[in-house]
C-alpha positions in Angstrom: -83.0 -69.4 -41.5 -81.9 -65.9 -40.4 -78.7 -64.4 -39.3 -78.2 -61.0 -37.8 -74.9 -59.2 -37.4 -74.2 -55.9 -35.7 -70.9 -54.0 -36.0 -69.7 -50.4 -36.1 -69.2 -48.4 -39.3 -66.3 -46.0 -40.0 -68.1 -43.3 -38.0 -68.4 -45.5 -35.0 -72.1 -45.9 -35.4 -73.6 -49.4 -34.8 -75.0 -50.9 -37.9 -77.2 -53.9 -38.4 -77.3 -56.5 -41.1 -80.1 -59.0 -41.4 -80.2 -61.7 -44.0 -82.9 -64.3 -44.5 -81.6 -67.6 -46.0 -84.1 -69.7 -47.8 -84.1 -73.4 -46.7 -82.3 -75.5 -49.2 -80.6 -73.1 -51.6 -79.4 -70.6 -48.9 -79.7 -67.5 -51.1 -79.7 -64.1 -49.4 -83.0 -62.3 -49.4 -84.0 -59.1 -47.7 -80.5 -58.0 -46.7 -80.1 -54.5 -45.2 -77.2 -52.6 -43.7 -78.8 -49.8 -41.8 -77.8 -47.8 -38.7 -79.3 -49.0 -35.5 -81.1 -46.1 -33.6 -79.3 -45.1 -30.4 -82.2 -46.3 -28.2 -81.9 -49.8 -29.9 -78.1 -49.8 -29.4 -78.7 -50.1 -25.6 -80.9 -53.2 -26.2 -78.1 -54.8 -28.3 -76.8 -58.2 -27.2 -73.2 -57.2 -26.1 -69.7 -56.4 -27.2 -68.4 -54.7 -30.3 -69.3 -57.4 -32.8 -72.4 -59.6 -32.8 -73.7 -62.5 -34.9 -77.1 -64.1 -34.4 -78.4 -67.3 -36.0 -82.0 -68.4 -35.6 -82.4 -71.9 -36.9 -85.4 -74.4 -37.1 -85.1 -77.3 -34.7 -83.9 -79.7 -37.4 -80.6 -81.6 -37.2 -80.2 -80.9 -41.0 -79.1 -77.3 -40.0 -76.2 -78.4 -37.9 -73.6 -78.4 -40.7 -74.6 -74.8 -41.5 -74.2 -73.7 -37.9 -70.8 -75.4 -37.6 -69.5 -73.8 -40.8 -70.6 -70.3 -39.7 -69.1 -70.6 -36.2 -65.8 -72.0 -37.6 -65.6 -69.2 -40.1 -66.4 -66.5 -37.5 -63.7 -68.0 -35.2 -61.0 -68.0 -37.9 -62.0 -64.4 -38.7 -61.3 -63.6 -35.1 -57.8 -65.0 -35.4 -58.4 -68.3 -33.6 -56.2 -71.1 -35.0 -57.8 -73.8 -37.2 -57.6 -76.2 -34.2 -59.2 -73.6 -31.8 -61.9 -72.8 -34.3 -62.7 -76.5 -34.7 -62.9 -76.9 -30.9 -65.3 -74.0 -30.6 -67.4 -75.3 -33.5 -67.7 -78.7 -31.8 -68.9 -77.1 -28.6 -71.5 -75.0 -30.4 -72.7 -78.0 -32.5 -73.0 -80.1 -29.4 -75.0 -77.4 -27.7 -77.4 -77.0 -30.6 -77.9 -80.7 -31.0 -78.6 -80.9 -27.2 -81.2 -78.2 -27.6 -82.9 -79.9 -30.5 -82.8 -83.4 -29.0 -83.5 -82.6 -25.4 -85.3 -79.3 -25.1 -87.5 -80.0 -28.1 -87.5 -83.8 -27.9 -86.2 -83.9 -31.5 -89.4 -82.3 -32.8 -89.3 -79.8 -35.7 -91.1 -76.5 -35.7 -89.2 -74.8 -32.9 -86.3 -72.3 -32.9 -82.7 -72.5 -31.6 -80.8 -69.2 -31.4 -77.0 -69.0 -31.5 -75.7 -65.6 -30.4 -72.0 -64.9 -30.9 -70.3 -61.7 -29.6 -66.9 -60.4 -28.9 -66.0 -58.5 -25.8 -62.7 -56.9 -24.9 -60.7 -60.2 -24.5 -63.1 -63.0 -25.2 -65.6 -64.7 -27.5 -69.1 -65.3 -25.9 -71.5 -67.8 -27.5 -75.0 -68.3 -26.3 -77.2 -71.1 -27.4 -80.9 -70.4 -26.6 -84.0 -72.5 -26.7 -87.5 -72.2 -25.4 -88.2 -75.9 -24.7 -87.7 -78.2 -21.7 -85.1 -76.9 -19.3 -82.0 -79.0 -18.5 -82.3 -80.6 -15.1 -79.5 -81.7 -12.8 -75.9 -80.6 -12.9 -73.9 -80.1 -16.0 -71.4 -83.0 -16.4 -67.8 -81.9 -16.0 -66.3 -85.3 -15.8 -66.9 -88.7 -17.4 -66.9 -91.9 -15.4 -65.7 -94.7 -17.6 -62.5 -96.6 -18.5 -61.3 -95.1 -21.9 -59.2 -98.3 -22.4 -62.4 -100.4 -22.4 -64.2 -99.6 -25.7 -67.3 -101.4 -24.4 -67.7 -98.8 -21.6 -67.3 -95.7 -23.7 -70.8 -94.0 -23.6 -72.6 -93.4 -26.8 -74.0 -90.0 -25.6 -73.6 -87.6 -22.7 -70.2 -86.4 -23.7 -71.2 -83.0 -25.1 -71.3 -81.1 -21.8 -68.0 -82.7 -20.9 -66.4 -81.5 -24.1 -67.8 -78.0 -23.7 -66.3 -77.8 -20.2 -63.0 -79.2 -21.5 -62.6 -77.0 -24.5 -64.1 -73.6 -23.4 -62.8 -71.3 -20.7 -66.3 -70.9 -19.1 -69.6 -72.7 -19.4 -72.8 -71.7 -17.7 -76.5 -72.5 -18.0 -79.5 -70.5 -17.0 -83.3 -71.1 -17.4 -85.6 -68.2 -16.7 -89.3 -67.8 -17.6 -89.2 -70.3 -20.5 -85.9 -69.3 -22.0 -82.9 -71.6 -21.6 -79.5 -70.2 -22.3 -76.2 -72.1 -22.4 -73.3 -69.6 -22.4 -69.8 -70.5 -23.4 -66.8 -68.2 -23.2 -63.4 -68.6 -24.9 -60.5 -66.1 -24.4 -59.4 -64.5 -27.7 -56.1 -65.7 -29.1 -53.2 -63.2 -28.5 
């Protein structure tokens, strides 16, 4: 598993930190903290801060993704409740990518990209599998008072739309990107 974070050093120069985590023991290996060349800065994802996770398409990695997202959100001054809400949305998106884009099969990659912009947190969950078809569900059609009618699945997109400020999906040339935006706490 890899994570990649870009930030600015004291001189305002963009720096890059890449760490490889071995499956199982999650020990750092190959970490570097080097300046990013100016021509590469233009190719950078976006915003002032950036975190990228590339995880294998295995549901065993979900706990790690959730913990990283929750910690990053708390570092950005989101409340514990807000951090947990954002974590739930990202976990749902990653689970959807693994289960639906990759049909639950191992051996593929799901990328989670987190960046901050002037007033918001932007999270993208990217996969290279089967694109999502149809419209994204923004409402649920069941009686919450009747437990027998509560659906077992299909609530992830509803939660994302309910808990995030903006949610969009794009599929282009084999790359599927679910983008979620949440305004930063003031």
